N, C-alpha and C positions, 0 to 999 in steps of 0.2 A: 307474549304477543308482540312486544315492542322491539327490543334490540338485543341481539347477541353481540358479544365482543368479537372483534376482528379475529382473535385467535380461535374462538369456537367456530366461527364461520369458516375459517380456513380448514379446520380439522374435519368439518362436515363436507368439504369439497365445494363450498360456495365461493371461496376466494379463488378467483381465476382471472386471467386477463379478460377485461370486458371487451365485448365486440365493438367493432367500429361504429355501428349504428347506435346513436344515443338512446333511442326510444323505441319501444314496441308500438305496434299500431293501437293496441288497447290503451296504453299509457298516453299516447298522443290524443286519443279521444277524451281522456280525462282532463288533459291540459286545455283542450278546446272548451270542455264543459266548465272548467274553473274560470277561464277567461269570460265566458258568458255570464257566470255568476258575478264576477267583478264589475262588468259593465252594467248588468241589470240592477245593481244596487243604486246606481245613479246614472241612468242612460244619457241624460243631457250632457254629462261630462265628455261624451264622445259625439253625440248627435248635434249638440250646440256648444262646442268648446269655448271656454273663456279663460282668461288668466285667473289664477288663484293666489292671493296673498303675495308672497315674495316673487312668484313667477314673473309678474310684470313689473311691480313696483321696484324690485331690486335687480333681478337677473337680466330680464330683457332690457330694462332701462339702462343698466350699466354697460351691457354689450353694445347697445345702439349708440350710447353716448361716448364711451371710452375705448371701444374696440378691444383689441387683444389684451391691453393692459388690465381690463376688468377681470381677467383670469386670476390675477394675484390679489384681488381685493377680498379681505376676509369679511365674513358675516357671522355674528355671534362669537367672534373671537377666533375663528378658524377658517380654513379654505373650504370652498364649496365647489370643487372642480366639476363634478357631474353636471350640476345645474348651470354653471357658468359656461362650460364647454358647449353644452347643448344650445344655450342662448347665442353663442358665437356662431355655431354651425348654421343656424336658421336665418342668419342676417340677410342672405341673398333673397329670401322668400318674401313676398308681400306680407305685411302685418296681418292681414285678414286670415292667413293660413297658419300663423305661428302658434296660437293656442292648440290647434289640432295636432301640430307637430310635437308640441310639448306633451300633450296627452298621450300620443303614440309612444314617445320615449318613456314616459312614466309607466305606461302599461307594460312595456317590455321588461323594465326592471322590476315591476311588481310581480310579474309571472315568472321571472327568472328563477327564484328559489324553488318554485314548483317544478320547473323543467329539470333542475339539478336533482331535486329529491326523487323524481320518478325516473331518472336516467339509470342506465346500467352501472354507472359509476358508484351508485349507492347500494347495489345489490348485496355486497358483502358487509357493508357498514350497518344497514338496517335491513336484514333479510326478509322481514315480514312486509309484504306488499300491502295487506290491509292496514297495517299501522301507518305506512307511508301515505296511503290514500286518506286516511282519517286526518292526519296532520295537515295535508294539503287542503282538504275541504274545509277544515276548521280555520285555516289561514285565510281562505277566501271568504268565509262567513264571520270572521272575527267581529264581535260586537264593538260598538263605540269607536269604530275605526274610520269614520268619514274623512277625517283630516289626512289620512294616509292613502286615500283612494284616488288613483289616476291624476295626481298632480305632481309636477316636477319638483316642487320645493321639498317634499318629504320622500322623494324617491330614494334618497340616500339611506333611509332606514331599511328599505327592501334590498338595496345594494349590499349593505352590511350583512344582512342575513344570508344573501347569496355567497358572500365572501367566506362566511363561517362554514357553510355547506361545502364550499370548494376545499377548504382546509381539511375537512374530515372525510371527503370522498376519496375513492381510489385514484391513484395518479393517472394523469392523462397518458395514453399510449400513442399519441399522434402529435407531431410538432405543432400543428395549428391549434389543437386543443390546449396544449401546454402554454402557448403564447396567449391564448384567451384567458386562461387561469391567471397568468402573471399580470396581464393588463387589468383584469377584474380586481385583483388584490390591490394593485397600485392605485387604481381609481377609487376604490373604497377607502383606502388609507388617506387619500387626499380630499375626500368628500365627507367632512365631519370629523369628529374626534374618535371614531370607532377603532382606529388603529391602536389606541391606548389599551383597548380590551383585546383586540384580535392578535396583537403581537405576542403578548405572553402566552396565549393559547397556542399560537404557532410554534413557539419555542418549546412549550410543554409537550406538544405532539412530537416534535423532533427528538427531544431527549428520550421520550418513551420508545419511539419506533425507529429512530435514526433515518427517518424519511422526511422530505419536505424542507430541506435546508434552504433552498433557493427562495421558497415562499416566505420563510421566516426572515431571511435577509431583506427581501423586498419590503415587507411590512415594517421592518425595523427602520429602513431608510426613510420611507414616506412618513412614518410616524414621527421620526426625528424632525422632519420638515414641519409637520403640523405642530409639534411641541414648541418649536421656535416661534411659530406664528402665534400660538396660544399665549405663550409667556409674554411676547411683545405687546399684544393687543389687550390682554387682561391686565397688564400693568397700567394701561390708560383708564380702564373702567371695568366694573364688574358686570357680569351677565345678569345678576340678580337685581331686579329693578325695585323690589320691596324687601322688607325683612324676611329671612328664611322661615321663621316661626316654627322651628323644629321642636317636637316633643314626642315622648314614647307613645302617647295615646294617638296622636296624629299619624305616627308611623303605622300603627296597627290599622287605623282607619284607611290609610292609603293602600296598604296591602290587601285589606278586605274589599274595599269599594272599587279598586281599580284592577285587581288581579284575581284573587282567590274566589270571590263571589261576583262582584260587579263585572269583572273581565269575562266571565262565562255567561252570565244571564243577561247582561246588557243594562244600560242606564234606565230604560223604561221599567223593567221588572225590579230593578234595584230600588227605584222610588216607591214602588208598591210595597216592597219589603220594609223600607224605612218608615213609611207612613203607618204600617200595620203594627209596629212594635214601639212601645213607650221608650223614651229616651234612656232611662236607667237600664232597661233590658237590652237596648241597642248597644250601649257601652259595654255591657257584659258580653254581648254577642261578638263585639269586636275582638275581645280578648280570647274568647273560646274558639271562634272560627280561625283566628290567626294562629293560635297555639296548635290547634288540630292540623292546620295546613303545614306548619313547620314540622310537626312530628311525622306526618305522612311523607313530606319531602325528604326528611333525613333518612327514613327507612328506604324510600325509593332510591335515594342517592347511594345507599350502601348496597342495595340489591341490583341496581341498574348497570348497564354496560358502561364502558369507558366513554363512548360517544355521548350517552345520556349525561354522564357526569360533566363532560365538557360543556354541554348545552346549559346545564345548571350553573356552572361557573360563568358562562356568558351572560345569563339572565341576571345573576347576582351583581356582576360587575356593571352592567348597563343600568340596573336599578340604583345601585350605589352612586354612580355618576350623576344620574338624574336627580337624586335627592340632595347631592352636594351643590350642584350648580344648575338649577332648573330655571326656565323662563315660562311660567305657567300663568302669570297674572301681572298686570301693571298697576293694580290697585289694592290687592290683598297680600298678606303674607303667603309666600310661595307654597309652603306645605298645606296651608288651609285651602288654597285653590286646588291643590292636587288631591284633596279628599273627595271632591265632587266626581262621582262616577261618570266616566265618559270624557272628562276634560283632560287636555294634554295627553291623550292616549298614545301619542307617538312614543312617549317614554315607557309605556307599559305593554306595548304590543308584543315584543319578543318575550319578556317574562311571562305574559299570559299564555303565549304559544307553548313555552316550555312547561308551564303548569299543566296545560292540557296533555302534554306528552307524559307527565307523571301518571295520569290516569291509565295510560297504556302500559306503563311499567307495573302499576298495581294490578292490572288485569292479568298480567303474566305471572303474578306471584302465586304461591301455593296457599298463602294465608287467606282465609275467607274474608276477614275484616278488610284486608287490602283490596280484594276483588270487589267488595261492596263499595268501598270508597272510590275505586276506579270507575265503577259503573255510574255512581252518583255524579262524578265530575263529567263523564262522557255525556250522559243524558242532559245535564245542565247546560253544557256547552252548545249542543245542537238545538235545545229549546231556546236558548238565548240567541243563537244565530237566526232562528226563525222569526222571533219577535223583534229583532234588530236589523232585519234584512234590508229594508228600504231606507236609503239615506234621503234627507230632504233635498229637493232640487235646488240648484243655484238660483239666486235672484237674477232676473233679467237686467242687463246693464246696457243693452243696445250696442254692444261692442262691434258687431258686424258693420252696421251703418257708420259708426264712428271711424272704423278702420278704413273703409272705402273713401270717406271724405278726407281722411288724413293723407292718403296717397296723393291726392291732387292739391293739397295745401301748399302754400308758398313756403320757401325756405325761411327758417326762423320762427315759424308759427309754433306757439306753445299749445299743446293739446293735452287735456286731462281725461284719462280713461278710467271710469269707475270699475272696481273689481269686486269679486267675492273673496272673503266674507265682507259684508257691508262695512264701510268705513275705510277700506283700502282703495288706493288709486295709483295709477301709473301716469307720470307726467313725462312727455317727450317733447323735445324741441326739434322740429322737422329739419332734416339735413338739406 
C-alpha cells in the first residue's frame, strides 16, 4: 500500500516526466481541506492572531531593534534565518498586523510538505495516492502538536520536512521550480540544525542514484555555515539548562510516551492509559511496547522501499539529536521532562509521522501479523487525532489595543507586550 521503489515504479511505467501542473484538482481540494483542519484546531491563531513565544520576544524585537544585523544573531546556538528574515520583511507594516503576517507565513510552511507530497513530483516516489493522503491527513491531525501549529517560531520544523520531501521527489523540470527547490534547501539549512541530518541523506541519495549533486552541495555549504555558528556559540554555553538525566528506562519511556503510543493516541488518552495501569505493569509495558515497536520497525525497514528507509534514517537522526541536546525544561532533568506525553513535541513530530508510515508498510506486507500491526497503528492514530483535535485557545493579552497605542507613543517609550504562552513578553523601545 505504501511505497514502491523508484526502480519498480519506473518498470511499471509510472516514472515519467511530471506534467507542468503541480496538482490535480482533486489533490488541490485535499490541500484546502487539510488547511481547514489546521486552522480549525485553533481558529483564534488566525482570527485573533498574537505573537507566540520567540515570535515577538526574540524575532520581532531583534528585527525592530537591530535591523538587518539581527539576521546573523543565533538563537539556541544556531541561525534561525526563516523566522528572522520574516521579521525583517514585515517591518514596514504597522505592528497591529504583524502577528497575522507571521501566522500567514507559518501556515504556508506548515502546509508546504502537504503540497509537495500530493504533487505530481511524488507520483513515482510514492505511487499509492491513498497512502500519501493518509500521511498528509495524519500530519494535519498529529496529536500533541499545539506548539507546532501556525506559529513562526516552530515553522522551521515544517520547513525541514519540506526540504526532505524535496530531496526525495522527482527533479524539477522547469527552471523556476528548480530555483525554488534550491532556495528551500538553503533556507532550511540556515534555519535550525537540520542540515546536519539532511546533508548526509542528500549525499546518500546522490551516491545511490547519481542525481541531486547540486542539492547536496548547497546543503553542504549552508550546513558548514551552521556548524561554524554552532561550534562558536556552544563554546560559550550549553543548550542543556539542567542535567540530561539519561537512562535506558527513560529512553524507553520517551519512545513509548512520545512516539510509539503517546504520539498516536495523544496526551489525553495516554493519561487514561497510565492511570489505569499499576506502576510495575506500566514499567513492564514500557519494555514490551518499545521492544515490539523496534521489532516491527526493523521488519518494515527491511521490507520497505528506499524512500521509506530514508525517512526512517531521518527520524532516527532527529530523535538522536533531540536526545543529545534538548531544551525541554528549565527545572527538571531534560530526559525526565521529555517522558511526559505531549511535552516538547517538536522533537518527536517527524519520528511520529514516520512511525505512522510504518503502518502503511505493514499493511502492504503479505504477513498477516504485520497487517494486523499496521491496522492497529492506523486506527490508533486517527482515534488519537479525533480526541486530540482541538487545541486550547490562546490566553487574551489585549495585543490589538496595545499595538494601536504603541503606534502613537512618543519615541523612546518602553512598551511591554504580554505574549502566549503565559510568562512570555516582548519589550520594544519606540523608534
